[in-house]
C-alpha positions in Angstrom: -1.0 31.3 -15.0 -2.4 29.2 -12.2 -5.5 27.1 -12.5 -8.4 27.2 -10.0 -8.9 24.0 -8.1 -10.8 22.8 -5.0 -11.1 19.7 -2.9 -14.7 18.8 -1.8 -15.3 16.4 1.1 -18.5 14.5 1.5 -19.4 16.5 4.6 -19.5 19.6 2.4 -16.2 21.1 3.4 -14.3 22.8 0.6 -10.6 23.5 0.4 -9.5 25.8 -2.4 -6.1 26.0 -4.0 -4.1 26.1 -7.2 -4.2 23.2 -9.7 -1.2 21.4 -11.1 -0.8 18.2 -13.0 -3.7 17.3 -15.2 -7.0 19.2 -15.3 -10.1 17.1 -14.5 -12.2 15.8 -11.7 -11.1 12.9 -9.6 -13.1 11.0 -7.0 -11.8 8.9 -4.2 -11.4 8.3 -0.5 -9.4 11.2 1.0 -6.5 9.9 3.1 -3.3 11.4 4.5 0.3 10.3 5.0 2.7 11.7 7.5 5.8 10.8 5.4 8.2 13.8 4.8 9.8 12.3 1.7 9.1 9.5 -0.8 6.3 11.0 -2.9 7.4 9.0 -6.0 7.0 5.7 -4.1 3.8 6.8 -2.5 2.2 8.0 -5.7 3.0 4.7 -7.4 1.9 2.5 -4.5 -1.0 0.3 -5.8 -2.5 0.3 -2.3 -3.5 3.9 -2.9 -5.8 3.0 -5.8 -9.2 4.6 -5.3 -7.8 7.2 -3.0 -7.0 10.9 -3.0 -3.7 11.3 -1.2 -2.9 14.2 1.1 0.8 14.8 2.2 1.1 16.5 5.5 4.7 17.7 4.9 4.5 21.2 3.5 7.2 21.2 0.7 6.7 18.6 -2.0 8.4 18.2 -5.3 11.9 19.5 -4.4 13.8 16.4 -5.8 11.6 16.0 -8.9 10.8 12.7 -10.4 13.6 10.0 -10.7 14.5 8.1 -13.8 13.0 4.6 -14.1 16.2 3.5 -15.7 17.7 3.4 -12.2 17.1 -0.3 -11.5 18.0 -3.2 -9.2 17.5 -6.8 -10.5 15.5 -5.2 -13.3 13.0 -3.5 -11.0 12.9 0.4 -10.9 14.5 1.5 -7.6 12.4 4.5 -6.8 9.0 3.4 -8.0 6.5 1.0 -6.5 4.7 0.3 -9.8 4.9 1.4 -13.4 2.5 4.3 -13.0 0.8 6.8 -10.6 -1.9 4.9 -8.8 -3.6 7.6 -6.7 -6.7 9.3 -8.0 -5.6 12.8 -7.0 -2.8 14.5 -5.0 -3.1 17.2 -2.4 -0.2 19.2 -1.0 0.6 22.5 0.7 3.3 23.9 -1.6 4.7 22.6 -4.9 8.5 23.3 -5.1 10.9 23.4 -8.0 13.0 20.2 -8.5 16.8 20.1 -8.0 18.3 16.6 -7.9 20.8 14.7 -10.1 18.5 11.8 -10.7 15.4 13.9 -11.6 14.2 13.7 -15.2 11.1 15.9 -14.8 9.0 17.9 -12.4 6.2 16.6 -10.2 3.8 18.9 -12.1 4.9 17.5 -15.4 4.7 13.9 -14.2 1.1 14.2 -13.0 0.2 16.0 -16.2 1.7 13.3 -18.4 -0.1 10.6 -16.5 -3.5 12.4 -16.4 -3.6 12.8 -12.6 -4.9 16.1 -11.1 -3.2 17.8 -8.2 -3.8 20.8 -5.9 -1.4 23.0 -4.0 -1.9 26.0 -1.7 -4.2 23.9 0.6 -4.1 24.3 4.3 -3.2 20.6 4.8 -3.0 20.9 8.6 -6.6 22.0 8.7 -7.6 19.3 6.2 -5.9 16.6 8.2 -7.5 17.8 11.4 -10.8 17.5 9.7 -10.1 13.9 8.7 -8.8 13.0 12.1 -12.0 14.4 13.7 -14.5 12.9 11.2 -12.6 10.0 9.9 -11.8 9.3 6.2 -14.3 10.6 3.8 -15.0 10.4 0.1 -14.1 13.5 -1.8 -13.7 15.1 -5.2 -10.7 17.0 -6.5 -11.7 19.4 -9.2 -8.9 21.1 -11.2 -9.9 23.6 -13.9 -13.3 24.9 -15.0 -15.6 22.1 -16.1 -18.9 23.8 -15.8 -19.8 21.5 -12.8 -22.0 22.9 -10.1 -20.5 22.3 -6.6 -23.9 20.9 -5.4 -23.9 18.4 -8.3 -20.3 17.3 -7.5 -21.2 16.9 -3.8 -24.2 14.7 -4.7 -21.9 12.5 -6.8 -19.4 12.2 -4.0 -22.1 11.2 -1.5 -23.2 8.3 -3.7 -19.7 6.8 -3.7 -18.4 4.1 -1.4 -14.7 3.1 -1.2 -15.5 0.0 0.9 -17.8 -1.6 -1.7 -15.4 -1.6 -4.6 -12.9 -4.3 -5.5 -9.9 -2.2 -6.4 -7.6 -5.3 -6.6 -9.1 -6.1 -10.0 -7.5 -2.9 -11.3 -3.9 -3.5 -10.0 -3.4 -7.3 -10.3 -1.5 -8.5 -13.5 -3.4 -10.0 -16.3 -1.1 -13.0 -16.5 1.8 -14.7 -14.7 5.1 -12.8 -14.5 8.4 -14.4 -13.6 11.3 -12.5 -12.1 14.7 -14.3 -12.2 17.5 -13.3 -9.8 21.1 -13.8 -10.9 21.3 -17.0 -8.8 18.0 -18.6 -7.8 18.0 -20.6 -4.6 14.3 -21.0 -4.0 11.1 -20.2 -5.8 8.3 -18.1 -4.3 4.8 -17.8 -5.7 3.6 -14.3 -5.1 -0.1 -13.7 -5.2 -0.2 -10.2 -6.7 -3.0 -8.1 -5.3 -1.1 -4.9 -6.2 2.4 -5.7 -5.0 4.9 -2.9 -4.3 8.1 -3.2 -6.2 9.9 -2.9 -2.9 8.7 -6.3 -2.0 10.0 -7.7 -5.3 13.4 -6.1 -4.7 13.7 -7.6 -1.2 12.7 -11.1 -2.5 15.2 -10.9 -5.4 18.0 -9.7 -3.1 17.6 -13.0 -1.3 17.9 -14.9 -4.5 14.3 -16.0 -4.7 12.8 -16.7 -8.1 9.5 -14.9 -7.9 6.4 -16.1 -9.8 3.8 -13.4 -9.7 0.3 -14.7 -10.3 -3.0 -12.8 -10.6 -5.0 -12.8 -7.3 -7.7 -14.9 -9.1 -5.2 -17.8 -9.6 -4.8 -20.7 -7.2 -1.4 -20.5 -5.4 -1.5 -24.2 -4.5 -1.7 -25.1 -8.1 1.0 -22.6 -8.9 3.2 -24.2 -6.3 3.0 -27.5 -8.1 3.3 -26.1 -11.6 6.5 -24.1 -10.8 7.9 -26.5 -8.2 7.9 -23.6 -5.8 8.9 -23.6 -2.1 6.6 -20.9 -0.6 3.8 -18.4 -1.1 3.7 -14.6 -0.6 0.4 -12.7 -0.3 1.0 -9.1 -1.3 -0.3 -5.8 -0.3 -3.1 -4.2 -2.2 -6.0 -1.7 -2.1 -9.5 -1.8 -0.8 -11.7 -3.8 1.5 -10.2 -7.4 2.2 -13.7 -8.7 3.0 -14.6 -8.5 -0.7 -11.9 -11.0 -1.7 -13.8 -14.1 -0.6 -12.3 -16.4 -3.2 -8.7 -15.4 -2.2 -9.6 -16.0 1.5 -10.7 -19.6 0.6 -7.3 -20.2 -1.2 -5.5 -18.8 1.8 -7.4 -21.2 4.0 -5.9 -24.1 2.0 -2.4 -22.7 2.4 -2.9 -22.7 6.2 -4.3 -26.2 6.2 -1.4 -27.6 4.2 1.2 -25.7 6.3 3.0 -24.2 3.3 5.6 -21.6 4.1 3.7 -18.4 3.7 4.2 -14.7 4.3 1.6 -11.9 4.0 2.0 -8.1 4.0 -0.7 -5.5 4.7 -3.7 -6.8 2.7 -2.0 -10.2 2.6 -1.9 -10.2 6.4 -5.6 -9.4 6.5 -6.4 -12.2 4.0 -4.6 -14.7 6.3 -6.5 -13.5 9.3 -9.8 -13.8 7.5 -8.8 -17.3 6.4 -8.2 -18.1 10.1 -11.8 -17.0 10.9 -10.8 -13.6 12.3 -12.7 -10.3 11.9 -11.5 -7.1 10.2 -12.5 -3.6 11.1 -11.9 -0.2 9.5 -9.7 2.3 11.3 -11.0 5.8 11.7 -8.4 7.4 9.5 -5.9 4.6 8.9 -2.1 4.3 9.4 -0.1 5.9 6.6 3.4 7.2 7.0 7.1 6.2 7.6 7.3 6.8 11.3 4.9 4.3 12.9 6.2 2.5 16.0 5.7 -1.2 16.3 6.6 -3.7 19.2 7.5 -7.3 18.6 5.8 -9.2 21.5 8.0 -12.2 21.2 11.3 -10.3 21.7 10.0 -7.1 23.4 11.9 -4.9 20.9 10.4 -1.9 19.2 11.2 -0.4 15.8 9.9 2.2 13.3 7.9 1.1 10.3 6.3 2.2 7.1 2.6 1.7 7.0 -0.3 2.2 4.5 -3.6 0.6 5.6 -7.1 1.5 6.5 -8.2 -1.8 8.0 -7.0 -3.9 10.9 -7.4 -7.3 12.5 -9.4 -7.8 15.7 -6.9 -9.5 18.0 -9.5 -11.3 20.1 -11.1 -12.9 17.0 -8.0 -14.8 15.9 -8.2 -18.6 16.2 -5.1 -20.6 15.2 -3.0 -17.5 14.7 -1.5 -15.5 17.5 -0.6 -11.8 17.8 3.0 -11.2 16.9 3.3 -7.4 16.9 1.3 -4.4 18.0 1.2 -0.7 17.1 2.5 1.3 20.0 0.2 4.3 19.2 -3.2 2.5 19.4 -2.2 -1.1 20.2 -3.8 -2.4 17.0 -2.5 -5.7 15.5 0.7 -5.2 13.3 1.7 -8.8 12.9 0.4 -12.4 13.3 2.0 -15.8 13.2 1.0 -19.4 13.3 2.6 -21.1 16.3 2.8 -24.5 14.7 3.3 -23.8 11.0 5.8 -21.6 9.0 3.4 -18.8 8.4 4.0 -15.1 9.3 2.3 -11.8 8.3 2.8 -8.1 9.0 0.3 -5.3 8.7 3.2 -2.8 8.2 5.5 -2.8 5.2 8.9 -4.5 6.0 10.3 -3.5 2.6 9.9 0.1 3.9 9.8 1.9 0.6 9.9 4.7 1.3 11.0 4.6 5.0 13.3 3.2 7.6 15.1 -0.1 7.2 14.4 -1.3 10.7 12.1 -4.1 9.7 13.7 -5.7 6.6 14.8 -8.6 8.9 11.2 -10.0 8.4 12.2 -11.1 4.9 15.3 -12.8 6.5 12.9 -14.6 8.8 10.8 -15.7 5.9 13.9 -17.1 4.2 14.7 -19.1 7.3 11.2 -20.4 7.5 11.4 -21.6 3.9 14.7 -23.3 4.6 13.6 -24.7 7.9 16.2 -22.7 9.8 13.9 -20.6 12.0 14.3 -22.7 15.1 12.4 -21.5 18.1 10.4 -18.8 16.4 
């Protein structure tokens, strides 16, 4: 027996469907991804905290949920964190799983983790609405909770995604150390909600990774762990709220410490440079986003998940490295005199194409002083 469910947007639009996963009411910013596959990675991506995720591809759930026991260097291979991070999940059609690595259905996974989902939604119409109006706050209601639609709408309109520090909910409570089989260098990773794909890429290159909470001082951690570089991770929410982290990043730039930032980490470095950040109308989320490297003239396909971008003209010491070929927004920055690079897209590409994993190779060269002429 199916459960009645509906998605309510802050403009009053209602999309009805069938509930799956857990019953309940979830609130969040409604965003969409154009990825065709990779729902286990997307659902567990900490950058989606505070958001209700819509998948545009119509058939979701066909390969079930992979086992966490499938690991690389101790890190789950098909997950980006230890749990589902989205507030709610919206799809067109829930399919039955059939895959050798599956240990449960998508429905069962969401139910076990207390996350509501809705299927039977016209996701094409929903995405068109978001593209026209921009991202909106919304409520996903699964089951009968005696809530009046008008009351739910009033609650939605009182909410703001931009004013909440979601990083506090995804950063670790203490320092975590990941040891590769053979450690060549040590990287201090400021964990604002790091994707496991980033950890996997760093460990593949024999980096010892010291994950510190975003409130800790990376310069002090460099000294404490005799580290060689700093990595500023991805994460959810508005980067302008992380003023203390911006100040710490300013010190990294001043000292010229080898540093790499991804997504939120890139925005933090830009803010530390005195640049401005603006919110995109509906963000870049998917595994098919074209990017051009302005230094080489080459283009490649990337995975992206961000709702904010850097104003190119507001950069000071940094220069634009890459741009998005769809809207010409900034996709990468670099310091011309110091070993500091950052990408707005996700070079670990999990899920997604492997066109851009070379950025981690460049980071390794910067640490070792081998990136001559970059």
